[in-house]
PLY file of the C-alpha trace (Angstrom):
ply
format ascii 1.0
element vertex 94
property float x
property float y
property float z
element edge 93
property int vertex1
property int vertex2
end_header
181.36 112.50 93.18
182.72 113.70 96.48
183.94 111.10 98.95
186.62 112.98 100.92
186.00 116.14 102.94
187.80 119.06 101.27
188.30 120.76 104.64
189.79 118.03 106.83
190.40 115.06 104.51
187.97 112.74 106.35
186.48 109.95 104.21
182.78 110.75 104.10
180.38 107.96 105.12
178.71 108.06 101.69
179.83 109.43 98.33
177.70 112.27 97.06
177.11 112.74 93.34
175.25 116.03 93.43
174.31 118.03 96.46
175.66 118.57 99.92
176.86 116.48 102.83
177.85 117.02 106.44
181.34 116.10 107.63
181.10 114.70 111.16
184.82 115.31 111.79
185.11 119.04 111.09
181.37 119.84 111.40
181.20 121.56 108.02
178.76 121.31 105.16
180.46 120.31 101.89
179.21 120.43 98.32
179.99 118.21 95.38
181.50 121.05 93.35
184.60 120.55 91.21
186.58 122.81 93.55
185.71 120.79 96.66
186.22 117.45 94.88
189.74 118.52 93.87
190.58 119.75 97.38
189.30 116.51 98.90
191.26 114.48 96.37
194.37 116.45 97.30
193.92 115.41 100.94
193.41 111.82 99.84
196.51 111.76 97.62
198.68 113.25 100.39
197.37 111.00 103.14
197.65 107.80 101.11
200.85 108.63 99.21
199.12 108.18 95.88
201.52 108.67 92.97
199.46 107.16 90.14
197.03 109.22 88.11
195.01 106.09 87.37
194.71 105.14 91.05
193.69 108.67 91.99
191.18 108.71 89.15
189.67 105.38 90.22
189.70 105.94 94.00
188.28 109.47 93.87
185.98 109.10 90.82
187.84 111.85 88.94
188.18 112.38 85.23
191.64 111.84 83.80
192.16 115.62 83.51
191.13 116.19 87.14
193.43 113.41 88.37
196.34 114.84 86.34
195.72 118.28 87.88
195.71 116.92 91.45
198.76 114.78 90.75
200.71 117.72 89.30
200.09 120.05 92.24
200.04 117.61 95.15
202.44 114.83 94.17
204.84 116.40 91.69
205.08 119.90 93.19
204.29 119.00 96.84
201.72 121.79 97.34
200.29 122.12 100.83
196.52 122.22 101.27
196.62 126.02 101.50
198.82 126.37 98.40
196.57 124.02 96.43
193.48 125.94 97.56
195.05 129.22 96.40
196.14 127.69 93.07
192.61 126.41 92.37
191.22 129.87 93.12
193.75 131.50 90.75
192.71 129.02 88.06
189.10 130.11 88.58
187.93 126.74 89.87
186.50 127.94 93.18
0 1
1 2
2 3
3 4
4 5
5 6
6 7
7 8
8 9
9 10
10 11
11 12
12 13
13 14
14 15
15 16
16 17
17 18
18 19
19 20
20 21
21 22
22 23
23 24
24 25
25 26
26 27
27 28
28 29
29 30
30 31
31 32
32 33
33 34
34 35
35 36
36 37
37 38
38 39
39 40
40 41
41 42
42 43
43 44
44 45
45 46
46 47
47 48
48 49
49 50
50 51
51 52
52 53
53 54
54 55
55 56
56 57
57 58
58 59
59 60
60 61
61 62
62 63
63 64
64 65
65 66
66 67
67 68
68 69
69 70
70 71
71 72
72 73
73 74
74 75
75 76
76 77
77 78
78 79
79 80
80 81
81 82
82 83
83 84
84 85
85 86
86 87
87 88
88 89
89 90
90 91
91 92
92 93
């Protein structure tokens, strides 16, 4: 599920399970791909100072592995949005 815009971090009006949505803040179309869910979760973790894998997993509807990945890059290593984006691409998740 995608509930945070991966581009600007805006909380989308409705969670999307599969498909696309429009972000009214940055005027972009977003998809519910793994890559965009992880980027959006990174924004969410940064903005809300989330430091618990379980909270991130629950709040963003992530698997435990996905929440651990976001936590490692965003919380533990303090990656910026751009650095996290590049890391996900290097991992082949884009």
